[in-house]
N, C-alpha and C positions, 0 to 999 in steps of 0.2 A: 330233557326236563327242562322246567322252568327255570330261569336264572333270577336268583333273589338279590336284590340290593340290601347287602349286609350292614351297611352303613354309609354315611356320609361325613367327609371331614371338611368342616365348613371354615371361610376365611374372609375376611374382609375385600372388598374390592381393590386389590392392588395389581399390577404388572407383574406377569411370570416372567423372571430371567433368570440365569444361570446362578446368579448369587443366592435367590431365594430359593431355589432347587439345593443348592448343594449345603446349605445351612439347615443341620438336622435338628427339629424341633422333638424334644422329647417329653412324654407325659409325667416325667419325674421333674422337669424345670420347675421352678416355683412359680414362674411368670406365665406357666402354660393356661391357657383360657380353658374355663369350664367346660364350655362346648367341645372342646378339642379331647379334653381327657374322658369327657361321659362317652364320646363317639367310641373310644377304644373300648370302654366297658359296654358298650351296646354291641360292639364286634365281638368281643369274647361271648357274650351272653348269647348272640345270634349263633355263634358256631356251637355252643353248646344244645341250643336249640335244632339245630338240623342234625346234631350227633344221636338223637333219640333211638333211630334203628340202626345206625351204624358208627363207630367211634373214630372220629377223624384225630389220628394221633400225629401222623406226617402231613404237614398241609406245606404245598407249594405256592409261592407267591410271584405273578407274573404279569405281565402286561402288554400291550401289543407293540408300544415304542419303547425307546428309552427316556427318561426325565417325566416319569408319570409318577414318582414317589413310591415305588414299590419296595425298596431298601429301607426307607424311612418306615414304612409301614410293617416290615417284617420284623425290626427292631422294637418298635411299641407294642407289636401284637406279642412278642416273646417278654417285654416287661409287664405288659398286662395278665399274663398268665402266671408270672411270679408272683404277683401280689396276692394271688390268691392262694400261695402255697405249691404251685405246681414245680416240678423240677423240668428245665426247659434247655434245650440245644439249638442255638441258632446255626445253620449252616450257608456259607456262601458257596453257593454253586454256579457263581457267574466266572466260569473259568477262561473268560476273554477279557473283561473289565471290570476286575472285583471291586467293590466300593467299601463293603462293610469294614474293614479293617482299617479304613481312615474314618469313617463315622465313629467306628468306635474307641479309637485310639489303641487298637490293639494291630502292632505288626511285629510278627515273632521274627526275630534276627535270622534265625536258621530257616527261614521261607517254608516251614511244613505246613500242611494244610490236607485238604481233601483232594488235591491232584498227587501230592506226595502218597497219602495214604493207599490211593488208588492203584499206584504202582509198587507196593509194597513196604511202605513205612508203618511206623507203628499207630493205631488209631489214637489210644488214650494218652500217647505222649504228645499229640498233636492237637490237643482240645484245650483251648483257652480258658479261664475262669473269669468275668467282667467283674466289672464295678456294680453293675447293673443285677448281678446275683443269677444270671443264666450263663450257661456256657457255651462257648463260639467256637466252631471249627471253621477257620478261614479258607480261602480258595487254595491257597500254596501257591508255587510255581506255576506260570502261565504254561500249560502244555500245547503240543502242535496239533493234539486230536481231542480236544473235550467232549464231541459228540459221542466218540469212540468210548470213553471214559464213564460220561454219564450213563451211557446205556449198556455198561458192563455187568456181567455177572457179580463182579467184585463192589460194585454200587448197590445192587440189592443187598448183598450180604452185609454191607455195612450200615444200611439203614434197619435191617431184621436185628444188628446185635445191638443198635442205639433204641430200639423199641423195649429192649429190655431193661434200659438204664433210665429212660426219660418218659415223662408224661405226655410231652408234646416236642415236635421235632418241626422247626420251622426252617423252610428252603428259600432262600432268595435266587431267582433265576433271571437269566437273559430275558429280553423281549422277544414275544413268540413271533412277531410278523418277520423280523430280520433273520432269525436264526432258527435251527431245529433243537437246540440244546434242552429247553424247558419241554419240547414236546416229548423228547426222548426219555425225560425222566418222568414224566407222568404215569408210567408203567410200576412205577415203585411207590408212590405215594396215595394216600387216602382220599384228599380232595385237593382241589386247586381254588386259589382267590384269585379273582381278576382285579386289577386296578387300572382305573380309568382317571385320569386328570383332567378336570374339565379344560375345554378349549385346546386340546393337545394333539390327541390322537382324532385323526377325522373317523366318520362314521364307516367309511370304507375300509380303513385300516381295521378297525375294531371287530368288524365282520369278517374279515380275511384271517385275524387271528383267531377269532373263535371256529372258524372251520377247519383251521388245521387242528386245534383242540379236539374238535368233534370226531376228525378224521381218524384218531387212534382211540377214541371213546373214552378221553378224559373226563374224569368227573368233576366238573366245574361247580361247587357248591354255592357261589355266590360271586357278586362283583362288589367293589367298592368305588363310588364316586369321590375322587379327591381332590382337595381344593376347590370345594362347592362354593359359588358365590352365590348368598342369600339375595333375593331381587329387593330393591329398594324399597318396594311398596309392602314387604311381609314385616309390617312394623309388628305386627301382632305376634309373629313366630319369635323375632328378636326378644321383644319384652317376656315372651313364656320363659325362654334360655336364660334370662338376664335377671328375672325374679327368682328362679330356681337357684340360679347361681348365688344368689344375695341370702336366699333360705339356707343353703347348706355352709357357707361361709360363716354364717352367724349363727349357727345351730347349737 
């Protein structure tokens, strides 16, 4: 299938370092740029657009390598769905190096989460409600066998149960190139969004990741180009966004 670019997330020309990546910008922040907020609205709209013939209720977010921004996109996409009145649950399916709990400030003392639900704990007792008004299923305890758990019959049953409760299920997963976790989970989701951070993954790494997804006939509904730097000579595009930002802020 043709891969569609679902949206760009623009940034000013700045050096990417670990501090930039770990600081999570949310669309609910008062100082979030107009272009940043509009990009998520565009992403949400484009998901609706590609859902004409098939409903994309369970959406997996992945990337080729670490530090491409997929966790932040998973959080902000969840917020974006909530803003139009949808009931949403965000699942941290990175059972090796989970990050969503620290980003959301949700660290359950009993360490319940996806891994413990997959091994017998109660599903609904493990779900947290966040201040962003979506529900959250943390990763839980880091297990010795994450691939087996994510590919298990129980994983399919959990998602089937959640389909009856939520409008959208957003799932954050590990990078594709390094691990098979995200590829294993593909069988249970409706569609996959592939995140590419500019000047992070190489072309070869991206192609390798896509081949792994294609090998299991994964339904990649589109890609997101994250941290896209607008060229210095694109003043017309910059003025376009700035003018519309002023229009909506003073409307």
